C-alpha positions in Angstrom: 70.5 121.4 114.7 66.8 120.7 114.6 64.4 121.7 111.8 60.6 121.5 112.1 58.5 122.5 109.1 54.7 122.2 109.0 51.9 123.4 106.8 49.8 126.3 108.1 46.4 125.6 109.6 46.8 121.9 110.1 43.5 120.4 111.3 43.1 119.2 114.9 41.9 115.7 115.4 39.1 114.8 117.8 41.3 112.0 119.2 44.3 112.8 121.4 46.1 109.6 120.6 47.6 109.1 117.1 46.9 105.4 117.6 43.1 106.1 117.2 43.4 108.0 113.9 42.3 106.6 110.6 44.9 105.7 108.0 43.9 108.9 106.0 44.3 111.1 109.0 47.7 109.7 109.7 48.7 110.2 106.1 47.6 113.8 106.2 49.5 114.4 109.4 52.7 112.9 107.8 52.2 114.9 104.6 51.8 118.2 106.5 54.7 118.0 108.9 58.5 117.4 108.5 61.3 117.2 111.0 64.9 116.2 111.1 67.9 116.9 113.3 71.6 116.1 113.7 75.1 117.5 113.5 76.2 120.0 110.9 79.4 121.3 109.3 80.1 124.2 107.0 81.9 123.4 103.8 82.6 126.4 101.5 79.2 128.1 101.2 77.2 125.0 102.1 75.8 123.8 105.4 75.8 120.0 105.6 73.5 118.3 108.0 74.2 114.7 109.0 70.7 113.5 109.9 70.4 111.5 113.2 66.7 111.8 113.8 63.8 112.3 111.3 60.1 111.7 110.9 61.1 110.1 107.5 63.2 107.1 108.4 64.8 107.2 105.0 66.6 110.5 106.0 68.4 109.0 108.9 72.1 108.6 108.2 72.0 110.8 105.1 73.9 114.1 104.5 71.6 117.0 103.5 73.5 119.8 101.7 72.0 123.3 101.9 73.5 126.4 100.2 73.9 129.0 102.9 73.9 132.8 102.1 73.5 135.8 104.3 70.8 138.3 103.4 71.4 141.6 105.1 72.8 141.7 108.6 70.2 139.5 110.3 69.0 136.9 107.7 70.4 133.5 106.8 68.9 131.8 103.7 69.3 128.1 103.2 68.4 126.6 99.8 68.4 123.3 98.0 67.0 121.6 94.9 65.1 118.4 94.8 64.2 116.3 91.9 60.6 114.9 92.0 59.6 111.4 90.8 58.4 113.0 87.6 61.7 114.7 87.0 60.7 118.2 87.8 63.1 120.3 89.9 61.8 121.9 93.1 63.6 124.7 94.8 63.4 125.0 98.5 64.2 128.2 100.5 64.3 128.6 104.2 65.0 132.0 105.7 66.1 132.5 109.3 66.0 135.9 110.9 68.0 136.7 114.0 
């Protein structure tokens, strides 16, 4: 399994090499793009990803649990909750269409 999530309309950089970007440009690129991949298993109604590769090194080796639900005949909805540093709960939804 491989997931790639990015913000719409990410700006292009004048430089081809990321090594030539400023610290702020690198931070914006990191904040607007997310990737992880690895093996998965289904447990009850949850999809559990064991992360092997990730843009965020802290994700590697973790198990990411996503609630899985079919929506109609062609859509799979994955959802999860995340607690922010301030204590607020964020709800994430990802819908796949076959």
